[in-house]
Every structure is written in structure tokens, then in C-alpha cells.
N, C-alpha and C positions, 0 to 999 in steps of 0.2 A: 484858838489854842494850837500851839505847835506841838502836836502829839508826838511826832517823830523825834523832835528835839528832846522832849521829856523822857521818852523811851531810851534814847541814846545816853542821856545823862544817868539814868538808872543803871544801865548796863555798865557804864564807866565806874560807877560807885561799887557795884558788885565785883567787877574785874580788878579794881585797884584796892579793894578791901576796906576802904573808909571814904567818908565824904571829903576829908581833907586831901587825901591822895588823888581822888577824882577831880577835885577843884584844881590842883596843880596840873594835872594832865590836860584839862580842858581850858586852862587859863581863865578860870572863873573864881569868884570868892566862895569860900565854904558856905556862907549864908545863901548865896544864889543857888548852889547845888542842892542844899537842903530844901529850899523852897520849891525847886523843880520836882524833887522826889515827892514832896507833900502834895503838890498840884496833881501829880500822876495818881497818887493814892486817892485823892478826892475824886478824880475823874472815874477811877475804877470802883470806888466804894469799898476798898479793902486796904488793910495795912500790909505793905510789902516788906518793910524793914522794922526790926525791933532795935531801937537805939537807946543806949544809956550813955553816961558820960565817959565810960571806959571801953565800950564795945559796941559792935554793930553786927547783927545776924539777920539772915533772911527768915521771914515767917514761912509757914507752909504755902500760903498763897503766893508769897514772893518767889519761892523756889519754882513753883509751877509756872508762874508768869515769866520768870527769867528764862526757863528752858524754851518757852514758846517764842520769845522775842530776841534772844541773843544773836540769832542769825541775821536779823533785819539790816543792821548797818553794813554787813558784808555783802548782802544781796543788793543793797542800794549802790554800793561801790561798783560791783560787777555790772549792774545795769548802766551806771554812768559811764564806765569804761567802754562798754559795748556801744553806747550812743556816741561817745567821743570818736571811736574808730570810724564810724559812718559819717560823721559830720565834717564838712569842709572847714579847714582852719580859717577862722575869721573872727572879727570883733576886736575889742581892746585887749591888749596884753601888757600888764604892768610887771616889769622886771626890776628886781633889786640886786645890786652888786656892790662889791667893795670898790672904793674910789679908784684905785690903781687899775683894777681889772676893767672897770667901765671905761676909763680914759684911754688905756693902751690897747684893749682888745675889742670890747663890745662896740665902742664908737666907730671902729674901723669896719666891723662886720655888719652893722645894722642896715646900711644901704643895700647890701647884697641880700640880706634876709627879707627886706621889704620888697625887693624886686621879685624874689621867689614867692612871697606870700603877700600880694598887694592888698588883700582884704583884711590884713591884721594891722591895727593901729597900735603903735608902740609908745609906752611911757617907760623911761629909764630912771630909776632912783639910784644914784651913785653916791654911796656913803659908807663909812666904816662903823657907824653906830648900829645898835641892834634895831632891826626892822621887824615890826609885828605884821605878819601876813594878813590877819583878820582885820585889824584896826585900820591898816593903810591900804587895803585892797590889793595886796601884792599877789600875783598869780604864781610866780616862781622867783626864787632868789638863787644867786650864784655865790657860793660861800667857800672859804678855805676851812681847813679842819678845825681851827681854833674857834670858829663861829658856830659850829654845829651844836644842837641841843635836842633833848628828847622830844620836844614838841613838834619837830619837823621830820618829814620823811625825806631822807637824803640818798642820792645816788651819785657815786663817783663817776665823773665823766672824763677826767683827764688827770695826768700827773705831769707837771711841767718842771723843768730843772730850776733849782736855785743855783746861783753862781756867786762865789766869793770873789771879790775883785777890789782893786785899788788903782789910783792914778800912778803913772810912772814916777812922777815927782815924789809922791809919798814913799814908794818902794825904794827909790834911790836914797831917800833920807833915813828911813826906818828899817830897811832890810825886808826880805821876803820870808814870810812864815812858811815853814815846811810841814808842820803838823798842827792839828787843832790846839794842842797845848801851847803852841807859840802865840796864839791869839791873846793870851792874858798879858803879853808884853807889848801889844800894839794898841793903837787908837781904834776902837770899834765904834761903828756908827749903827746904833741900835734903834729898832722900831718898837715904840711902846703902843700896845694895842689900846685904842681910845675907849673901848667900852668898859674895861676893867683895870686898866693901868698895868697889865702884865707886859714884861719884855717877851717878845716871841723868841724862843730859844734857837740857838744856832746848832742844829743837829747834823751830825755826820754819821755815815755808815763806815765804820772802821773794821775791816776784815769781817764784814757782814753783821756787825753789832752796832746798834745806835749809841752814839756818844754825844752828850751836850757839852759844848766847849765852854770853858770858863772865860768870861768876857771882861774886858776893860772898857766900859761904856763911856767913851770920852765925849761923844755927841749923842743926844737922844731926840727923836722926833716921832710924832704920830702921823707923819706924811712921808711915804716912801719916796716920792719924787724929790723932796727936800734932801733926804738922805743920799739919793743918787747924785744930786747936785753938789753936796758937800764932798762926796767921794771924788767926783769929777775934778774938783778944785784942790785936791791933795789933802783933804781933811782926815783920811783914815781908810779903814777897810769896811766895806759894806757887803751885806748879803742881799742880793737882788734877784727877783724873779727873772727868768731868761727873757721875757718879753720887754722888760725894762733895760736889762743889761746889754742885750745883743747889739743894738745900734751903737752904744758907747764902746763896746769891745771892737766892733768893726772899724770904728773911726780912730781907734788907738787911744782914746781918752781914758779908758780903763783897761787893766790887765787882769786876766783870770788867774786865780790862785788854786793851789791843790789840783793842778791840771797836768796831765801827761802830754808832752809835746810829741812823743813818739807814737801816739795813738794806742798805747797799751792801756789795759784796764788798771786803774789805780786802786790801791788798797784803801784809800781815803776818798770818799765822795760825799757831796752834800746830799742830805735827804731831800726828796722832791717836794714841790708844792702840790698837794692834792686838791683838786677842784671838784666841788659837789653842786649838783642841781637839787634844790630843795622845794618841796611843796608842803602845804599845811596838812593835807590829807590825800588819800589815794584818789578820791573823787575829783580832786583838782587837776588830775592828769587828763585834761580834755584835749581836743585835737590841736588847738593853737599852742598849748604848753608842750605837748609831745613834739610838735613840729619844730619849736624853738630848741628844745633840748637836743633833738637829733641833728639839727643844723649846727649847733654849737659844738657838739661832740665831734662831728665830722671835720669841722674847721680846725679845731684844736689838734685832732689827730694828724691832719695834714701839716700843721705848723711844726709839730714835733718831728715828723718824718723828714 
């Protein structure tokens, strides 16, 4: 019997106020959560929860038991973190990342990370679909803001610029937009997020306030590299992360928009791409995961500088 698991489920039920809410928090079915509580009650020989079709309350035994065990998950997390600090980073490390970030950033950094930590064996899952940490054995995922959810513990590790840009041929043909409002009159190359079909908004900071531009989505794709290629060939205006856009800007294939050539601070700037390192629970922050997050955070900071 996994007594610690049963206790943790019971604590989640109490803290979330219902079996259904605890099931959502743990990624389990309500029936499985209910069975876990019943097994714990059988093990203890007492009723912990008084359940009806409309409500759930702690029994007197349940209240006393909850007060005694509520600290256990936190204590286990602290113990795991203490052990992780003392353990040399080693073993297998499964990293999940968005496809573009994996292709343009992590693939370039992994050899240096492996040289720094030769005892860590790396598996990289590069995809824009939703990845389940538990089911797929993922130790840490690198996500943008749109991918975050309440089931993960997220830490922001970088803010990378977004750059609005287009090919010289397109701008010669269609003109240069001066404000976000002008984008509604241009061919916009829009990224559709594959997990839920949303268009990721084109957000600007205008005089310090966020503004979502009204778009004319002439081309749509769920692959940002395809969008970059369409822009490169004169198809319209794209919003690209700096790590994708920069080589194309340096070669002159794309021209940055909403950009001050005089080095002055512009009143209109693109909101950045916030990058997060995510784990399933705090106890997953072991030595190898901490080493990877610290390494990536440092590399991204140096690339922005």
C-alpha cells in the first residue's frame, strides 16, 4: 500500500474542498480519488470524510488526522530538496520544449551542457503539443506563457524579444506600417497554437500599456519556421522570436518594423516572449534539473546581453 500517496490525496481533497477539485489538481479521475480516500479510511479504521451528493465535510477524526498529516508533503519536499543539493547532477534528464525553441536554442546548447555535466544523459522532446510530465517521464519542460497551467510549478527564466519584420520586397509593395493599427491593412502571417487552435495575439506595449493589434491573417500556420520562410519570400509581416529573426535581419532578408534607427526608446514596442522552466512538483527540482535550469538561464541571459 502506498500510504504516503493515500495521505497526499486526502490532503488534496481537504485543501481543494471537494473530491472533484482534488481530482483536477492531481490529474486523476474523481473515482480514483474517492477510492484512495476510502482505502485510507479502511487502513485507519475510521471515517475521515462525511460525504453526501451535495457536500463534503471532515469528521472529528478527519479533522484530527488532517492536522497531524498536513505537513508531511511539505516536509518530504524539503527533504528531497536537501538531498538534491548534496547529490552530484547525474542520470537521465528528459526535457520537453516547444519545437522552435528546441530547434533554434536547445539543440545548439546541449553539447556544451553535456560537456559541463558528462554524467547526465539527455532526452529532448521537441513539440508544440501538450506534454504530460507524469505520463511521459518529463523531468522539466521549457514553455512559453500560453502553455502554462495550474498543474505545473513554473519559474520565469528569460524574456526574449519578439520582432515584427517583413521582407524588403513586401514593404516596397505594401508600404511600411507605422503603428499597430496599420497592421489591419497588411498581410499578417499568424501562428495558430496547435493545442487549442488559438491565434497567439500580437501584443504591443504602447506608452506602457498592452495593446493587442487587430490582424489581417492572410497566412496561418502552426509552424513558426514556415511563417519565417513565407515572410522571407515576401508573403507579409511576421512576429518572430529574436532567435529566429536575428539571422534573417543580419542578412537583410527581413527588415525590422516599429524600430527606432536613432537608438531612441520607442513609444511602441513588442511585448517580449517570456520563457518558463516548469516541473510537476517541487520535489522534481533535483540536482540534474537545477543544473539544467541554471545553465539555460545563464545562456539565455548572455544571449540577450
